[in-house]
C-alpha positions, 0 to 999 in steps of 0.5 A: 231786346229779346223780342227784337232778337227773336223777331230777327231769328224768325225772319232769318229762318223764314228767309232761309226756308224761302230760299231753299223752297225757291231752289227746290231744296229741302229746308233740312239740308241747310244749317244756320250758323249764327255768327256772334263775333260782334256781340256780347256773351249775353247776347249769344246766350240769349240767342241760344235760349231761342234755340239757335245752338250752332254758334260761330266766332272768328277770333280766339279771344272771343271764342274763349270768352263766350265758351267760359260764360256758356260753361258757367251758365251750363249751356251747351252749343256747338262752336264753329271757328270761321276766322283765319287760323294762326298756327300758334293759336291752333291748339286753343282753337281745336280745344274749343271749337268742334268745327273749323271752317277756314283750313287754308293750307296743307301745312295747317292740315298737318298741324291740326291733325297732330294737335287733334291726336294729342288732344284726343279730339276729332274736329270737323273741317272745311277747306277754305278756297280763295276765289276772290282776288283780295289780299285780306282773304285766305285760302287754297287756290283751286289748283291746290284743292285736290292735293289738299283733299287727298292729304286731309283724307289720309289724316286720322284725326280730322273729319273732312266735311266740305269746302268754304269760301267767302264772296268778294267784299262789297264795292260801291256801284258793284253788282254784289249779288252777281259777284257772290253768285259767281263765287258760290257757283265756282265753289259748287263746281269745284265740289262737284268735280271732287265728287265725280272722282271716287278717291276724292269723294271718299276723303270726305267724312260723309262721302259728300262734299258740303259747302259752307258759304253765304253770310247775312247779305248773300245767303239767299244766293248761296242757298240757290247755288247749293250751300249747306251751312250759312254763316249769318251774323248781322241779320240776327242782330239788326237794330240791336247795336246795344248788344255789340262789343267794340272790335280791336 
């Protein structure tokens, strides 16, 4: 199993390097975020042992379980939260994840800032933008983005890092790569628009708008459109169904 996992990780890294090369970008400008929501804590530990130290969960229960196991083993990684953040679970998420990819409202921004102040933490955050017309997806509408950026930039206990989106769900017969490309290009254009306005650009912690976009099936397309963080899960665990856990 470890051999297959290592082979999958090498392939994903090679595919990322090829995508950055094809796009004329440096490989160092794109981070691999390994999504471990489908697999056991032991599988996540095995992945960390192979040098993959940025891990993501989309459910609080999964995050807490894996963090507890990592703590027991004395293994330190950077935890990312990529799922919808319910306000009644926000405190536990802030306590356990360094990076939040899915901040989707001004109300949530205010809650997170208050919690971070109380917990004496400074999470990095991405504003999630809804660019696919699907009811199950969350996010700010594009016309809400500037207001949310201004608010986030005014909050002392959050580091606004960038923008996040999710491509449309794959549909039979659809040109899914073209649909993903359209979505990623829209987010990149929104980021470029923010960066052209000095007061909005300064709201971002590094003075640059990073993009969290692309998953196992479309991260090559995302890199071509300017992604800085790719959230890859199933491609890392291909052929390893025995490592997966049943989802509720």
